[in-house]
Every structure is written in C-alpha cells, then in structure tokens.
N, C-alpha and C positions, 0 to 999 in steps of 0.2 A: 296148846289151844291158841287160836287166833286172838289177838288183842282187840278189844272194842272200846269205843268211847262211852260217854255217859248215857247215850241213847241206844246202846247195844249195836251200834253200826260198826261193821268190820273195818279194821285198818290194816292194810297190807304192809307188813314190816319186812317182807322178803324181797321186795322189788329191787333194792340196792345191794343185795347179798350175793351178787355174782350171777352167772348164767344159770338158767333153768332149761326145761325142755323148750324146743322151738314153738310148740303150740302155746305154752303158757306165756312166752314172750310175745307172741303174736296177739294173744288175747289182751295183754297189757297195753300194747300199742293201740289197739282198738278202743280201750277204755280211756287212754290219754287223749286220743282224737275226739272221743265223745265229750270229754271235759272241755276241750278247746272250742268245739262247736257250740256247746252249751253257753260258754262265756261269750263267744263272738255274737251269738244271737241276742243274749240278754243285754249286752253292753253297746251294741252297734249304734244306738241312737241317743245314748245318755249324755254325751259330751257336749262341749269340751269340759274336761274334768281337771280339778286341782286336787291332788291326793295328799292326805295327811298321814304321816307315820308317827309313832311314838309308843310309849309304854302303856300296856294294858293295866298297870297297877296303880296309876294315879287316881285318887278318888275325887269326888265332886268338889271338895273344898280345897284342893291343891291349886296353887297359883298357875301351874302349867296347864291344868285342866281348864281353868277359867280363861287363860290366854288363848288356848287352842279354840275354845268355843267362840270367843270374840273375833279372832282372826277369820275363822270360818264364816261367821256372820258377814264380815266385810267382803270377803271373796264371793260368797254366795249372793249377796245383795246386788253385785254387778251383773250376775247372770250365769256364773259358772256352776257346774255340778260339783258337789263335794264328795269325794270318794275316799274310803278308808278300808282297813282290813276287817271292818264290821264288828269288832269286839268291844270290850269295855275300855275304860281309861281314856287316853287321848283320842282313840278312835270314836268312842261315844261322844266325847266333847265336840269333836268336829262335826259329826253327823247331827248332833243336837243344835249346833250353831246354824247349820244349813236349815234345819227344820224351823228354827226361830224366825227366819226371814223368807220362808217359802221356797228356798232353793231345793233342787233335786238332791236327795241324799242316798248314796250308794255304798253298800258294804260287800266286800269280797272275803268271806270268812273261810276258815280252814278246819277240816276235821282233825282233831287231836285226840290222843289217848285220854287226856283229861280235857273234856270238851270246852272250847272257847265259845261261849254263847254269843248269839247275835244281840247287839244292843237294840233298844226299842225305838230308835230314831231313824230307821231305814225306810225309804220308799222302794228301793230295789235291793233285794238281799239275795246273794249267791253264796253257795258253799262248795268248796273244792276239796278233793282228796289229796292233791299233790301240791307242794309248795311251789315247784317250778312253774306249773301251769298258772297258778294264782299270780306269781310275780310277773310273768309275761303279760298278763292281762292288765295288771296295775300300771305297767309302763305303757302298754299299747294305747290305752284310752286316756292317758294323762298328758297334760301339756306342761305340768309343773309339779314338783314335790315340795311339800313343807315338812321338814323333818324336826319334830319336837324331841325333847329328851326321851331316851328309851334304852332298851337293853340290847342283847345280842341280835334279836330279830331286826331291830331298827338299824343297827350297824350293818347287818347283812344287806338290807334293802338299800341303804345309803351307798355302800361301796359297790354293789352290783350296778347301780345307776351310774356311779362315777366311771366304772369300767366300760359301760356301754357308750358313754359320751367320749371317753378317752380313746376308744377304738373306732369311733366314727359310726357306731351302729345306730345312734340317735343324735340328732342335732337340735340346736336352739332349745335346750331343755333346762330352764333355770331350776336350781335347788336352793331352798332357803333353810339354813340351820338356825333353829330358834333356841336361845339361851347361851350367851357367850361363855359364862363360867362353866356350864356343864360340858360344852363342846371344846373347851380350851385344850385339854390333853389330846383330843383327836386332831385338832387343828395343828398342834405342835408336831404330831407325828406326820401329818400331811406336809408340813413345811420341811421336815427332815427328808421326806421323800423327794421334794423339789430340790433340796440342796444336794442330795445324792444322785439326782438325775433320773430317778425311777418314775417320776411324774413331771411333766413340763408345766411351768406356771401358766402358760397360755391355755393348757387343757383345763384349768380351774377357773376360767373366766365366767363360768356358769354358776359358780358357788358363791352364795351370799350368807352373811351372818347378821342376825338381828337379836336385840335384847328386849324390845317392847313391841306391842302390837302396832303402835304408830310407826315405828321404824320399819317393821316388816311390811306394812302397807305401802310406805313410801318406796321401798326397794322393789316391790312387786308390781305396783299399779301400771307403770308405763309398759313394762314387758308383757303384762297380761292383756292389755288393750291390743297390742300388736298381735299377740297370739290368738286372741279372740277373733280378730278380723280374718286371720289366716284360716282358722278353723271353720268359720262360717262359709268361706269361699269353697271349701272342700267338703262341705256337709252333704251327706246322702239323704235321700227321701225314702220313706217306706214303700215297699213294692207289694202289690196285692198277690202276685204269684209266689212270694215267699211267705204268705199268710201274715203279713205285717200290717199293723195299724198303730195309730198314735192319736192320743186325745190331749189337747192343750199342751203339746210339746212333750208329753210323757208317753211311755209305752202303755197301751191299754191292756186289759186282761185277756184280750183276744189273741195277743201275741203268743206264739208257741215257743217255749223255751228250748 
C-alpha cells in the first residue's frame, strides 16, 4: 500500500528506487517541473529573503527559539523577507519574529510521512513533495542563511550551501552559524578539512559564527545592506500577461499559483 501523511496525501517512496517504466519516469519529470513552476510563481516577488534554518523541536521557552525570533525581528525590520522551512521550532520562531515587525513571512514546507505542519505565522505558505525542489527554491530566493542549532536536516542544508559556494554555483552568499558551543564540533571538523586540503580557507570567507543576537546583527548588517541594494537593482515587476498582481509590496490573492 502507498504510504500517506496525516492528511491522507500520497507520498511517492518509489521515486529513488531505481528505474521504472519510461512512462512513469516521464510522468515524474512532469510532476517535478510542476513543483518548480509552482515555487517560481509563488516566490518570484517575495524577496530579498533571509532564510532561517534550525531544529523543529525547540519549544517556545527555549533560548534558541527566543534568539531566532529576536534576530528575525531585527532582519525583518530592515525590510527583508524572512523565509523558513515553514514548520515548528526555529522555523516558527523566525516566522513569528517577522510577523512581530510586519515583515513578509514565508514558509516552504515539505510533505512527510508524519506530517510537518505549517506554523501559524506565515503570510506565504508553500508545500512541496520533494526535498530537492524545496532546497533549490530556498537557495534561489535567499541572499543569506542564518543557521540555528538543528539536526540532520539542518546539517544537510548547511553543507549543501557550502558545497554550492565552494564550487562557484552561488556567490556572495553569507552564512551565519548561531551558537558557538553547539557548532564547535562541526567547526572543528571543517578546520580539519582545511588542514587536510579538502576545503580551502578562502572558500570559507562567507561563513560567520555568532553567539548573541547583538553579535549576529553586527556581523550581518553591513553585508545585508549591500545585498539589499543589489537585490533592488535586479528586482522584477509584476506582468499583467502572467496574471500577476501585487498589493502593498505583497502578492495579492489574484496571483495564480
């Protein structure tokens, strides 16, 4: 029997299990393309975005939750959109911080066997079937990552971004690791990679570490101002022939997903 999530939505667990009939593979390609088009249309006008990653398991009273919320407030107050994976924990904290100051709050959620619910602080909420589609969009519409303490998913997102920067697929993309004690073992491993020559130190010039909201703000503010100016110069405008509309800087309900 096909596996479903909490809403009875089918989850395709066979996609990565090797080749199937050509017709089924073609249908999957069309479904993937549809997900990308869905994401491109919904996110085209939301930026520039600063994306927060971190554990879904931290509760409202946890210090990391509180710090993520406050840092998102500061980033959002400047005018940036706050983007997350759309779920609970750190994601909720960042989206909540955006809501506190009236910044646009975006969540790119994922369909899982045990459903990750969307947090209640989203102005724009998307849901994807496939992790790789979601990760492409989180990078495509972001100009900076804030990586709070998290688990395997957070590490996956962190090192995928590092790989993209290392290989020159994205440029001028700062990443802030928050929590020096938490990230100390990871930073030690990265330093070992530098010593062994598997990563160049110059390739890590985009990586910053902070332990307080004030320190994180100081590290980001100048870089974000420059990136804000660059993003504004390249910003697109809605086109009526794409059935696009925008009200007060946000996508209106007339926009077709």
